BAKE-619821 format. One record per residue (C-alpha): residue in three letters; x, y, z. Coordinates in steps of 0.1 Angstrom, whole numbers, padded with zeros to 4 digits, always signed. Example, Ala and Ser with C-alpha at 12.3 -4.5 7.8 and 13.67 -1.06 7.14 Angstrom:
! BAKE-619821
ALA+0123-0045+0078SER+0137-0011+0071
//
This chain:
! BAKE-619821
MET-0501+0701+0087LEU-0493+0665+0099SER-0505+0647+0069ASN-0500+0651+0031GLY-0525+0624+0021SER-0500+0595+0019ILE-0511+0578+0052ASP-0543+0562+0065GLY-0541+0577+0100PHE-0520+0584+0131LEU-0514+0564+0162LEU-0497+0588+0186SER-0488+0596+0221MET-0487+0633+0226ALA-0456+0650+0239LYS-0456+0664+0274GLU-0448+0699+0260THR-0479+0698+0238GLU-0500+0690+0268LEU-0484+0719+0289LYS-0489+0744+0260ASP-0525+0732+0257ASN-0523+0738+0219TYR-0539+0710+0199ASN-0547+0729+0167HIS-0525+0707+0146PHE-0544+0675+0157LYS-0578+0692+0152GLN-0568+0703+0117THR-0556+0668+0108ILE-0589+0653+0119GLU-0609+0680+0101ASN-0590+0672+0069GLY-0602+0635+0072THR-0571+0618+0086PRO-0581+0597+0117ILE-0561+0599+0149VAL-0559+0573+0177MET-0543+0587+0208PHE-0528+0568+0238ASP-0511+0577+0270ARG-0518+0615+0272VAL-0553+0620+0258PRO-0568+0655+0260THR-0606+0655+0263SER-0609+0684+0239ILE-0598+0663+0209ALA-0626+0643+0193CYS-0608+0611+0183ASP-0604+0575+0193LYS-0584+0570+0225VAL-0567+0541+0243VAL-0565+0547+0280THR-0557+0526+0310ASP-0563+0531+0347ASN-0527+0529+0360ILE-0536+0531+0397THR-0561+0502+0395SER-0538+0482+0373ALA-0508+0486+0397SER-0530+0478+0427ASN-0543+0446+0410THR-0508+0436+0402VAL-0495+0441+0437GLU-0525+0421+0451TYR-0519+0393+0426LEU-0482+0391+0434SER-0489+0392+0471LEU-0513+0363+0468ILE-0488+0342+0449HIS-0461+0350+0475ILE-0484+0340+0504SER-0499+0309+0488GLU-0469+0295+0469PRO-0437+0307+0486THR-0417+0277+0475ARG-0422+0285+0438LEU-0405+0319+0441ARG-0368+0323+0438ARG-0345+0352+0438ILE-0329+0361+0405
//
């Protein structure tokens, strides 16, 4: 069991090994026992908890587009470090 009652909840990023084994019973037990979990990064859909997720592909695309516009519109402000 993950919790012995001395914490308010867990903020966690699941290990790749846990995802590969597809065994989330310890998370489910913790939630059933009343300890909330907030997951980020790897977030299985089978766990009923709060999750923080991002769209990495869209975020990267937006960043590249933004930096390209800066480079095209303000080339004199950029300098090599």
